[in-house]
N, C-alpha and C positions, 0 to 999 in steps of 0.2 A: 504494500500500500504506500503510495506517495505521501509526502508531507501535506500536500494540498488536499488529498482525499481524507487524511486524518483530521485536518482542520474542519472540513465539511462535516465529517462524522461527529466530531466533538461539538460543533455548533448545533447540530440537530439534537444531540443528547442534552445539551445545556438548555436549549429552547423548550424541550419537553419537560425538563426538570424545573423550569421557571427560575433559572439562575441569571438574574438580571445583569450583573456586571460581566459575567463570562459571555453571555449572548452579545452584549454591546461590543466587547473587545473583539470577539471572533467575527462579528459582522463588519467592523471597521477593517480588520485584517483581511477578510475575504475581499472587501472592496479595494483595498490597496493592491492585493495580488491581481485582481481582475484588471485594474488600471494599468499595472505593469505589463500584463499580457497584451492588452490593447496597444500599449506603447511599442512593444516589441513585435507585435503581430504574430505571435506563436505561443504555444503553451510553455510554462516555466518549468525548469528543472528544480529538483529539491534544493540545490545550491542557490538558485535565484530566489526561491521562496524564502530561504533562510536570510538572504540579504534584505528582503522586504520586512521580515520579522525584526531583523537588527535595526532597521530604520525606525520601526514602530517603538522598539525598546528605547532607542536614543531619544525619540520625541518625549516619551514618558519620563525619562530621567531628567530632561531639561525642564519639563513642566513641574515635576516634583520640586526641583531646585527653585524655580521661580515662585511657585505657590508658597513654599517654605519661607522665602525672603519677604513675601508680601503678607505673611501671617494668616494665610488661608489654609488652616490645618485640615479642615474637612475635604477640601479639594485635593490637597496633597495626599491624603489618605486614600481617596478614590483612585488617584493616579497610581499609587503604590499597589492597590489591589489589581488594577489593570496590568501593571508591570509584572506581577506575579503570574498572571495567566499567560502573558507573552513569553516569559522566561521558560515556561514549560515546553515550548517549541524550539528552544535553542539547545545546541549541544552543551554539555557540561563545561562551565567556565574553568579556566586554569586558576589554581590557587595562587596566592601572592608569591610563594616559593617557586612554583612552576613558572610563573611569569618572569621572575628575576632570572631564572635559569635560561628561559627562552630569549630574554633580552641579551644576556651574556653570549649565548650561542649566535644570535643574529649579528652582534658586533664582531665576533670572531670570524663569522662567515663572510661578512662584507669587508673586513679589514679596516673598519672605520677607526679613526684616531682623533677626530676633532668634531666639534659641534656642527661644522659645515656639512658633515655627512649624515646628519640626523634623518633626512628624508630617505636616504638609501637604506638605512638601518630599519626604519619604520616600515618601508615598503616590503622588505624581506621578512620582517617579523609578522606583519599582518597577512602576508601571503601564506606563510608557513602555518599559521594558527587561525585561519579564517573563521570568524564567528565564535571562537573559543577564548578570545583574549580581550580584555578591556583596553581599548585604544588610549584612553586618557591616562590610566595608570601606567601603561607601558611607555607612553610618551614621556611621562615624568621620570621614569627609571632610565630611559635612554638619555635624557638631558643630564641627569645626575652622573651617569657613567661617562658620557662624552664631555661634559662641562668641566 
């Protein structure tokens, strides 16, 4: 079963169970996937669906941060609930220790020695651990190591 079929199946189950937040999140996710399919004019692979999920996760993280800064606790909590649903469709994220090891490996692989080569390291790192690594945390580690 493809990831897209799993999302559809989960949507129907959540709809029948009257899970309001899960239904809303999966409906938005299905729409985002459909929009991407229309854009590319072909069905999406599981990897491309994961990219759509990752974009949705990033949007939720940004919203949580903004609502938190604005003191909108109830809105931030709703976004966190939505984020939890979306995280269920992502591959397991690397732990901080695994992320640090991956950063060290990417620096060694690219032979980077200065902050000027930040982009090269990040490109190699994100390609090697697509969807499994937090880009923001990894970027900070790369800056520390190269800075």
